[in-house]
C-alpha positions as CSV (number, residue, x, y, z in Angstrom):
1,M,29.2,253.3,-11.5
2,R,29.8,252.2,-15.1
3,L,32.4,249.7,-14.1
4,F,30.1,248.5,-11.4
5,W,27.4,247.7,-13.9
6,I,29.9,246.1,-16.2
7,A,31.0,243.8,-13.3
8,M,27.3,243.0,-12.6
9,V,26.7,242.1,-16.3
10,I,29.7,239.8,-16.2
11,I,28.4,238.0,-13.1
12,V,24.8,237.8,-14.1
13,G,25.7,236.7,-17.7
14,G,28.0,234.0,-16.4
15,L,25.4,232.7,-14.0
16,I,22.8,232.5,-16.8
17,L,25.3,230.5,-18.9
18,L,26.1,228.2,-16.0
19,V,22.4,227.5,-15.4
20,I,21.6,227.0,-19.1
21,N,24.6,224.6,-19.5
22,H,24.2,222.8,-16.1
23,D,23.4,219.4,-17.6
24,A,26.2,219.6,-20.2
25,G,28.9,220.1,-17.6
26,T,30.7,222.6,-19.8
27,V,30.3,226.2,-20.8
28,M,31.8,227.3,-24.2
29,G,34.1,224.2,-24.0
30,V,35.2,225.0,-20.4
31,Q,34.3,222.8,-17.4
32,S,31.5,224.4,-15.3
33,D,33.6,224.7,-12.2
34,A,36.5,226.4,-14.1
35,F,34.1,228.7,-15.9
36,A,32.6,229.8,-12.6
37,S,36.0,230.5,-11.2
38,I,36.9,232.6,-14.3
39,I,33.7,234.7,-13.8
40,Q,34.4,235.3,-10.2
41,L,38.0,236.2,-10.7
42,S,37.3,238.5,-13.7
43,A,34.6,240.4,-11.7
44,L,36.9,240.7,-8.7
45,A,39.9,241.8,-10.8
46,L,37.7,244.5,-12.4
47,V,36.5,245.9,-9.1
48,I,40.0,245.9,-7.6
49,G,41.4,247.5,-10.7
50,A,38.7,250.2,-10.7
51,G,39.4,250.9,-7.0
52,V,43.1,251.3,-7.6
53,V,42.9,253.4,-10.7
54,F,40.2,255.8,-9.6
55,S,41.0,256.0,-5.9
56,R,41.7,259.5,-4.7
57,A,43.8,258.3,-1.9
58,R,47.6,258.6,-1.9
59,L,49.6,256.1,-4.0
60,G,50.9,254.3,-0.9
61,S,47.4,253.7,0.4
62,S,46.2,252.5,-3.0
63,L,49.1,250.0,-3.1
64,K,48.3,248.8,0.4
65,M,44.7,248.3,-0.6
66,A,45.7,246.5,-3.8
67,A,48.0,244.2,-1.8
68,G,45.3,243.5,0.7
69,W,42.9,242.5,-2.0
70,L,45.6,240.4,-3.7
71,V,46.1,238.4,-0.4
72,V,42.3,237.9,-0.2
73,L,42.3,236.7,-3.9
74,L,45.1,234.3,-3.3
75,V,43.4,232.9,-0.2
76,L,40.2,232.4,-2.2
77,V,42.0,230.7,-5.1
78,G,44.0,228.5,-2.7
79,G,40.9,227.5,-0.8
80,Y,39.2,226.5,-4.0
81,Q,42.1,224.5,-5.2
82,Y,42.4,222.6,-1.9
83,R,38.7,222.5,-1.2
84,Y,38.6,218.7,-0.8
85,E,41.5,218.6,1.6
86,L,40.0,221.4,3.6
87,Q,36.6,219.6,3.6
88,D,38.3,216.5,4.9
89,V,40.0,218.5,7.7
90,A,36.8,220.1,8.6
91,H,35.0,216.8,8.8
92,R,37.7,215.3,11.1
93,V,37.3,218.3,13.4
94,T,33.6,218.0,13.4
95,A,33.7,214.3,13.9
96,G,35.9,214.9,16.9
97,L,33.4,217.4,18.4
98,V,30.2,215.6,17.3
99,P,30.9,211.8,16.9
100,G,29.1,210.2,14.0
101,S,28.7,213.4,12.0
102,P,28.3,212.3,8.3
103,L,30.2,213.9,5.5
104,S,28.3,214.1,2.1
105,M,30.5,213.4,-0.9
106,T,30.3,213.0,-4.6
107,F,32.5,211.0,-7.0
108,G,32.5,212.5,-10.4
109,D,29.2,211.7,-12.1
110,A,28.3,209.1,-9.5
111,D,25.4,209.4,-7.1
112,A,25.7,210.8,-3.6
113,A,27.9,209.2,-1.0
114,V,28.4,209.7,2.7
115,R,31.5,209.2,4.8
116,L,31.3,207.9,8.4
117,D,34.3,207.7,10.8
118,M,34.8,205.0,13.3
119,L,34.0,205.9,16.9
120,S,36.3,205.4,19.9
121,N,34.4,202.2,20.8
122,G,35.3,200.5,17.5
123,H,31.9,200.9,15.9
124,F,30.8,203.1,13.0
125,G,28.4,205.8,14.2
126,A,26.0,207.8,12.1
127,R,24.2,211.0,13.3
128,A,21.0,210.7,11.2
129,V,17.9,213.0,11.1
130,V,14.7,211.1,11.7
131,D,11.6,213.1,11.0
132,G,13.5,216.3,11.6
133,V,15.2,215.2,14.9
134,P,18.9,214.3,15.1
135,V,19.4,210.7,16.3
136,D,22.7,209.0,17.0
137,F,22.9,205.5,15.5
138,I,25.4,202.6,15.6
139,V,25.7,201.1,12.1
140,D,24.8,197.4,12.6
141,T,25.0,195.3,9.4
142,G,24.0,192.3,11.5
143,A,20.6,193.9,12.3
144,T,17.9,193.1,9.8
145,S,15.9,196.2,10.6
146,T,16.7,199.7,11.9
147,V,15.9,199.8,15.6
148,L,15.1,202.9,17.7
149,S,15.6,203.0,21.4
150,A,12.4,203.9,23.3
151,E,14.0,207.3,24.2
152,D,14.9,208.1,20.6
153,A,11.4,206.9,19.4
154,Q,9.7,209.3,21.8
155,R,11.9,212.2,20.6
156,V,10.9,211.7,17.0
157,G,7.2,211.6,17.9
158,I,6.5,207.9,18.5
159,D,4.7,207.1,21.7
160,P,6.5,204.0,23.2
161,Q,3.6,203.4,25.6
162,A,1.1,202.9,22.7
163,L,3.1,200.1,21.0
164,D,2.8,196.3,21.2
165,Y,6.2,194.8,21.9
166,G,5.7,191.4,20.5
167,I,8.8,191.0,18.3
168,P,11.9,189.4,19.8
169,I,15.3,191.0,18.9
170,S,18.9,190.3,19.9
171,T,20.8,193.0,21.6
172,A,24.2,193.2,23.4
173,N,22.3,192.5,26.6
174,G,20.5,189.4,25.3
175,V,17.0,189.0,23.8
176,A,14.6,192.0,24.1
177,R,11.2,192.8,22.7
178,A,10.4,195.4,20.1
179,A,7.4,196.8,18.3
180,R,6.8,197.8,14.6
181,A,6.6,201.4,13.6
182,T,7.3,203.6,10.5
183,V,9.1,206.9,10.2
184,D,8.3,209.4,7.5
185,E,11.9,210.2,6.7
186,I,15.4,209.2,7.8
187,G,18.5,210.8,6.4
188,V,22.2,210.2,6.8
189,G,23.9,213.2,5.2
190,S,22.6,213.5,1.6
191,I,21.2,210.0,1.6
192,V,17.5,210.0,2.5
193,R,14.9,207.3,2.7
194,R,11.2,207.9,3.2
195,R,8.4,205.8,4.9
196,L,11.0,203.4,6.3
197,P,9.8,200.6,8.6
198,V,11.6,200.5,11.9
199,L,11.5,198.6,15.2
200,V,11.2,200.3,18.5
201,A,12.8,198.5,21.4
202,A,10.9,198.1,24.7
203,P,11.8,200.8,27.2
204,G,15.1,200.1,29.1
205,S,16.2,197.3,26.7
206,L,18.3,199.2,24.2
207,G,20.7,202.0,25.0
208,Q,21.7,203.0,21.4
209,S,19.6,203.1,18.3
210,L,20.8,200.8,15.5
211,L,21.0,201.6,11.8
212,G,20.1,198.2,10.2
213,M,20.1,196.5,6.8
214,N,16.7,197.8,5.7
215,F,18.5,201.2,5.3
216,I,22.0,199.9,4.5
217,G,20.6,197.3,2.0
218,S,18.8,200.0,0.1
219,L,22.1,201.6,-1.0
220,S,24.0,200.7,-4.1
221,G,26.9,199.6,-1.8
222,F,29.2,200.5,1.1
223,D,33.0,200.3,1.6
224,V,34.9,199.9,4.8
225,R,38.6,200.9,4.8
226,R,40.2,200.8,8.2
227,D,38.5,203.5,10.2
228,V,36.3,204.9,7.4
229,M,33.0,203.7,6.0
230,I,31.6,205.1,2.7
231,L,27.9,204.7,2.0
232,R,27.0,204.9,-1.7
233,D,23.5,205.8,-2.7
């Protein structure tokens, strides 16, 4: 029990130091991420050591237990060291299962960024959340405004039958009519915009919602490299 409480003091004390020095980025001259890893590994080593030393089991069982914990420790350390590579693999798997799934990213001290992968049709897709409802968009830098299909508009709480479709818009099928509306919130990964004006296409005129320049243009920039698009907030 005494060793348990020592481990708890180490963990809690380390967390307090991390919170206090969050803005500085370092704790006692050590980078915050590295300091957090030291706290975790120290507490884990203390617990494992206590289990091995004071275990009443036979020596062989104790060694097996220690070896098992060592494997777990190595896996955790390896996962932390290769976290970005694993994140990239996970995103590619997710994008294959759910096309357009955004991956939130950070670049050092820069603001948030989101990665989008190209869809099989050659366009960049983005699964956004509009007023709490997932909506699949095609990123269209040629569209002045973000346009919701009538079906997606109805899903997010807009009544297509109550709108006045007096605005002409160009679609892949030619010129269509649209109506003005406003959504409370639209988010692509960690990038969120509130009270965003949108257009709602007349029923039957647009099969896929479009993420237009009134959202893209509010960003600090975006990059396209082969089959990857990076949105920077």
